[in-house]
Residue, then its C-alpha position, 0 to 999 in steps of 0.5 A: m865196421k860192423e853195425d849192430p841193430n838196436l831199438s834206440y829210434l823206437e825208444e825215442i819215438a815211444g817215450d814212456d809208452t811201453d804198450f806202443e813199443q811192444r805192439f810196434v816190435k811185434l808188428f815189426k818182427e812179423e813184417f820183417l820175417w815175412e819180407a825176409g822169407m819172400y826175398l829169399r824165395h825170389i832169390k831162390r827162384k832167380e827173380p831179381r826184380a821181385a826180390a828188389e821190390i821186397v828189398a825196397k819195402a824192407k830197407y827202411k827197417f834197417s835205418m829204424l834199427g840204427l843200421e845206417n851203413s847197411f841202409d846205404f848197402v841195401n840201396t845199392h843191392e836193390e839197384n843191382l837186383q833191378i838189373g839182374d845182378f845178384s852179386m851182393h846177395a851173400d852180404f845182404h843175407k848176412i845182414l838179414k841173419r844178424i837182424s833176425e837174431f837181434l829180433k829173436g832176442i827182444 
């Protein structure tokens, strides 16, 4: 089942504080774009452990966007990268693209 990113968690935390929500979204976008770029850089350079470190930092953003099944997938991908296995990269890249598109729209 394909999950769609959402801001439900953030909206719950922010409540009526729209300033907080806007600042959080801005920071979230910046961090996510940096992490996605670094991940792709490490993949291109065939640096699986460095890519795994980026995945470890980024994976909590997945659950913050309501992507619980993707979070489990990302955990496995991180573990695989630690042993030099790039086999889940294509599917992970699709998730990154879906999140990027979502973030562009908010």
